[in-house]
C-alpha positions in Angstrom: -54.6 -41.1 -116.6 -54.1 -43.5 -113.6 -52.8 -42.9 -110.1 -49.4 -44.4 -111.2 -49.2 -41.7 -113.9 -49.6 -38.9 -111.5 -47.7 -39.8 -108.5 -44.2 -40.3 -110.3 -40.7 -39.9 -108.9 -40.8 -36.4 -110.6 -44.0 -35.5 -108.8 -42.6 -36.7 -105.5 -39.5 -34.5 -105.8 -41.6 -31.5 -106.6 -44.3 -32.1 -104.0 -42.8 -30.7 -100.9 -42.9 -26.7 -100.7 -41.5 -26.2 -97.2 -43.1 -23.2 -95.5 -45.3 -22.3 -98.6 -48.7 -23.4 -99.8 -50.1 -26.4 -98.1 -46.8 -26.7 -96.1 -47.3 -23.2 -94.6 -47.4 -23.0 -90.9 -50.7 -21.5 -90.8 -52.1 -24.4 -92.8 -50.4 -27.3 -91.1 -50.5 -26.0 -87.6 -54.3 -26.1 -87.1 -54.4 -29.4 -89.1 -51.9 -31.1 -86.8 -53.4 -29.7 -83.6 -56.8 -30.9 -84.4 -55.7 -34.3 -85.4 -53.6 -34.8 -82.3 -56.8 -33.8 -80.2 -59.0 -36.3 -82.1 -56.6 -39.1 -81.7 -56.9 -38.6 -77.9 -53.6 -40.1 -77.2 -54.2 -43.1 -79.4 -52.6 -44.3 -82.6 -53.4 -42.5 -85.9 -53.3 -43.9 -89.3 -53.0 -41.9 -92.5 -54.6 -43.0 -95.7 -52.4 -41.8 -98.7 -49.7 -40.5 -96.4 -47.6 -39.1 -99.4 -44.3 -37.4 -98.4 -45.5 -37.0 -94.8 -46.6 -33.5 -95.0 -49.1 -33.9 -92.1 -47.8 -37.2 -90.5 -44.2 -35.9 -89.8 -45.3 -33.0 -87.7 -48.1 -35.0 -86.2 -45.5 -37.7 -85.0 -43.2 -35.0 -83.8 -46.0 -33.7 -81.7 -46.2 -37.0 -79.7 -48.9 -38.9 -81.6 -48.0 -42.4 -82.9 -48.5 -42.4 -86.7 -48.6 -45.0 -89.3 -49.6 -44.8 -93.0 -50.8 -46.4 -96.2 -49.4 -45.1 -99.6 -49.9 -46.3 -103.2 -46.9 -44.5 -104.6 -43.3 -46.0 -104.0 -41.8 -42.6 -105.1 -43.8 -40.7 -102.5 -42.7 -43.3 -99.8 -39.1 -42.8 -100.9 -39.5 -39.0 -100.4 -41.0 -39.7 -97.0 -38.0 -41.8 -96.1 -35.7 -38.8 -96.5 -37.5 -37.3 -93.4 -38.1 -40.3 -91.0 -37.3 -43.9 -90.9 -39.7 -46.9 -90.8 -39.4 -47.2 -87.0 -40.8 -43.6 -86.6 -43.5 -43.8 -89.1 -44.3 -47.3 -90.5 -45.9 -47.3 -93.9 -47.6 -50.0 -95.9 -47.4 -49.9 -99.7 -50.9 -50.3 -101.1 -54.3 -48.9 -102.0 -56.1 -46.9 -99.2 -59.4 -48.7 -100.1 -58.0 -52.1 -99.6 -54.5 -52.2 -97.9 -54.3 -53.1 -94.3 -51.9 -51.7 -91.7 -51.1 -53.7 -88.5 -52.7 -53.0 -85.3 -55.7 -51.0 -84.1 -56.1 -47.2 -84.3 -58.0 -44.4 -82.6 -58.0 -42.1 -85.6 -57.8 -42.7 -89.3 -57.4 -39.5 -91.4 -57.5 -38.5 -95.1 -56.5 -35.0 -96.0 -56.3 -32.5 -98.8 -59.0 -33.9 -100.9 -57.3 -37.3 -101.5 -60.4 -39.5 -101.3 -61.3 -37.9 -104.6 -58.3 -39.7 -106.1 -60.6 -42.9 -106.0 -62.4 -42.5 -109.3 -65.6 -44.6 -108.6 -68.2 -44.6 -105.9 -67.7 -48.2 -105.1 -63.9 -47.4 -104.3 -64.8 -44.5 -102.1 -67.4 -46.7 -100.2 -64.6 -49.3 -99.7 -62.2 -46.6 -98.4 -64.7 -45.9 -95.5 -65.1 -49.6 -94.8 -61.3 -50.0 -94.8 -61.1 -47.0 -92.4 -63.6 -49.0 -90.1 -61.7 -52.2 -90.3 -58.6 -50.3 -88.7 -60.5 -48.4 -85.9 -61.2 -49.4 -82.4 -64.9 -49.1 -81.4 -65.7 -45.4 -81.2 -62.7 -44.4 -83.2 -62.8 -41.5 -85.6 -62.4 -41.1 -89.5 -61.6 -37.6 -90.6 -61.9 -36.4 -94.2 -60.8 -33.0 -95.5 -62.6 -32.5 -99.0 -63.6 -29.7 -101.2 -67.2 -28.8 -102.1 -67.9 -29.2 -105.8 -68.1 -25.7 -107.4 -71.0 -26.7 -109.9 -73.0 -23.5 -108.9 -70.2 -21.4 -110.6 -70.5 -23.5 -113.8 -72.4 -21.4 -116.5 -75.2 -23.4 -118.5 -73.7 -25.0 -121.5 -70.1 -24.8 -120.0 -68.1 -27.7 -118.5 -65.1 -25.9 -116.9 -64.4 -23.6 -114.1 -61.3 -21.5 -113.3 -60.5 -22.5 -109.7 -57.3 -20.5 -108.9 -55.5 -17.6 -110.4 -52.3 -16.6 -108.8 -49.0 -15.4 -109.9 -47.3 -18.3 -111.8 -50.2 -20.6 -111.4 -53.7 -21.2 -112.9 -56.1 -24.0 -112.0 -58.7 -25.1 -114.6 -61.2 -27.8 -113.6 -63.6 -29.7 -116.3 -66.6 -31.4 -114.8 -68.6 -34.3 -116.0 -71.9 -34.2 -114.0 -73.2 -37.6 -115.2 -70.1 -39.5 -113.8 -69.0 -37.0 -111.2 -65.6 -37.1 -112.8 -63.4 -34.0 -112.6 -60.1 -33.3 -114.4 -57.9 -30.6 -112.9 -55.4 -28.8 -115.2 -52.5 -27.2 -113.3 -50.6 -24.5 -115.4 -47.4 -23.2 -113.8 -45.3 -20.6 -115.6 -42.8 -17.7 -115.0 -41.8 -14.6 -117.0 -40.8 -16.6 -120.0 -43.1 -17.9 -122.7 -42.8 -21.5 -121.4 -45.4 -23.1 -119.1 -45.7 -26.4 -117.4 -49.0 -28.5 -117.5 -49.9 -31.0 -114.9 -53.1 -33.0 -114.9 -55.1 -35.0 -112.3 -58.4 -36.9 -112.3 -60.9 -36.9 -109.4 -64.3 -38.0 -108.6 -66.2 -35.2 -106.6 -68.4 -36.2 -103.8 -71.2 -34.0 -102.1 -71.1 -33.8 -98.3 -74.5 -35.6 -98.1 -73.1 -38.5 -100.4 -70.1 -38.7 -98.1 -72.4 -38.9 -95.0 -74.2 -41.9 -96.7 -70.9 -43.8 -97.4 -70.1 -43.3 -93.9 -73.4 -44.8 -92.9 -72.8 -47.8 -95.0 -69.5 -48.5 -93.1 -71.0 -48.1 -89.7 -70.0 -44.4 -89.0 -72.0 -41.5 -87.7 -71.3 -37.8 -88.6 -69.9 -36.3 -85.3 -69.0 -32.8 -86.7 -68.4 -30.8 -89.9 -66.6 -27.5 -90.0 -65.3 -25.3 -92.8 -61.5 -25.6 -91.8 -59.4 -27.2 -89.2 -59.9 -24.3 -86.7 -63.7 -25.0 -86.5 -65.1 -22.3 -88.6 -68.9 -23.0 -89.3 -69.7 -24.9 -92.4 -72.2 -23.0 -94.5 -73.6 -23.1 -98.0 -70.8 -20.8 -99.1 -68.0 -22.9 -97.7 -65.5 -24.2 -100.4 -64.2 -27.1 -98.2 -65.0 -29.1 -95.3 -63.4 -31.2 -92.5 -65.8 -34.0 -91.5 -65.4 -36.2 -88.4 -67.1 -39.6 -88.4 -67.4 -41.8 -85.2 -67.5 -45.6 -85.5 -70.4 -47.5 -83.9 -71.7 -44.8 -81.8 -74.7 -42.4 -82.2 -73.8 -38.8 -81.6 
């Protein structure tokens, strides 16, 4: 299954859940606040900007935002919220596409770097971020920690989420670091909808090495956008890398 298969017009129409899930104020608020602070008044570039979940409120808070997005359907959905003059977007791959100008912040949220399915592509994503940044600029990645510790011997799947109307099942291939997520949504009827997406999972230490190859140094790592301590039990992290500076 390719990126084009996943981010279709139907997916774009169903992507936004205003006020709920990843669109909930308690999720978006800290994200936007931290990114605005890290931009330090400069321009911000979002890789895989999608429908503007983060970019729209970040721009509304006073930060100049641009984006790169592979899916025309997602860009079309974004355009129902803001025009090109407000948030310019380049159609292309976040590992290779170029947005005009120089930025103080590049960010990549909600595990999206894992949509690049090879290590080479993920390294190129770091290098592309470096190409867009001014010296000392920051690259921010939000990413989950692989849950292989919860994988029983001889099994290749974990249940990630169980909620009313939703179950997430992840299958792992440790040799290739490829993961397939199966999203089951259902109601009180006997019918259910299955969504599927492919990812390449990355350990934090591997992410740091990718950053070094592109000229970055890890500045900070926290368990969430509000600055909680990152520990061995953390399920995700927000990592901030600085370009061309030892910290």
